[in-house]
C-alpha positions in Angstrom: 106.2 -120.8 0.2 108.4 -123.3 2.2 111.8 -124.5 1.0 114.0 -127.1 2.5 117.7 -127.3 1.8 119.9 -130.2 3.0 123.3 -131.7 2.3 127.0 -131.1 2.8 127.2 -128.7 -0.1 124.8 -126.2 1.5 126.6 -123.0 2.8 125.2 -120.1 4.9 125.4 -117.9 1.8 122.8 -120.2 0.1 119.9 -118.8 2.2 117.6 -117.2 -0.3 117.5 -113.4 0.0 113.7 -113.3 0.4 113.7 -115.7 3.4 112.1 -114.3 6.6 111.6 -117.4 8.7 114.6 -119.7 9.2 114.9 -123.1 11.0 118.5 -124.4 11.1 119.2 -128.0 11.8 122.7 -128.0 13.3 125.0 -130.6 14.8 126.7 -129.5 18.0 127.6 -133.0 19.2 131.5 -132.6 18.9 133.8 -129.6 18.7 134.3 -129.9 14.9 130.6 -129.8 14.4 130.1 -126.9 16.8 132.6 -124.9 14.7 130.4 -125.4 11.6 127.3 -124.6 13.6 128.8 -121.4 14.8 129.7 -120.5 11.2 126.0 -120.7 10.3 124.9 -118.8 13.3 127.5 -116.1 12.9 126.2 -115.6 9.3 122.7 -115.4 10.6 123.7 -112.9 13.3 125.2 -110.6 10.7 122.0 -110.6 8.7 119.4 -111.0 11.5 117.7 -107.8 10.4 116.4 -109.7 7.4 114.7 -112.5 9.3 111.5 -112.3 11.4 111.9 -115.6 13.1 115.0 -117.9 13.7 114.9 -121.3 15.4 117.4 -124.1 15.7 117.0 -127.8 15.9 120.3 -128.8 17.6 121.8 -132.3 17.7 123.3 -131.5 21.1 126.2 -132.9 23.1 125.5 -136.2 24.8 127.4 -134.7 27.7 125.0 -131.7 27.8 127.8 -129.3 26.7 125.7 -126.9 24.7 126.6 -123.6 26.4 128.2 -122.3 23.2 124.7 -121.7 21.7 123.7 -119.3 24.5 125.2 -116.2 22.9 123.0 -116.8 19.8 119.7 -117.0 21.8 117.3 -114.0 22.1 117.5 -114.0 25.9 121.2 -113.3 25.7 121.1 -110.8 22.9 121.2 -113.1 19.8 118.6 -113.6 17.1 117.5 -117.2 17.8 114.0 -117.3 19.4 113.9 -121.1 20.2 116.2 -124.1 20.2 115.0 -127.7 20.1 117.7 -129.9 21.5 118.3 -133.6 20.9 119.6 -135.2 24.1 119.0 -134.1 27.6 120.0 -130.6 28.6 119.6 -128.7 31.9 118.7 -125.7 29.7 115.3 -127.1 28.6 112.7 -124.7 30.0 109.9 -125.1 27.4 110.2 -121.4 26.8 113.5 -120.8 25.0 114.9 -124.4 25.0 112.8 -127.4 24.2 113.6 -131.2 24.2 113.5 -132.8 20.8 113.0 -136.6 20.7 115.9 -138.7 19.6 115.8 -140.3 16.2 116.0 -137.2 14.1 118.2 -137.3 11.0 118.3 -135.3 7.8 
């Protein structure tokens, strides 16, 4: 079964207990949004044992300032297996980081 939750009222605690695969759509375009994205990812890190697969679609920084997400990536000890980044990023390697085309909105 696939479920999709969206909206400003959604909090990390709202992830259903029986979820095993998670795709988070996060905004990391400005500092205030990065703070909220980190809140979600910190919650996931604390419960990563529950999830088989975690991926992120990231509305990244237009200035390519996305280094804050590195600590959450599997390659650096975090639980996130893949990140799809909107906007250019020098981190795109088509292995851990992928380019996501512009125009995505939820």
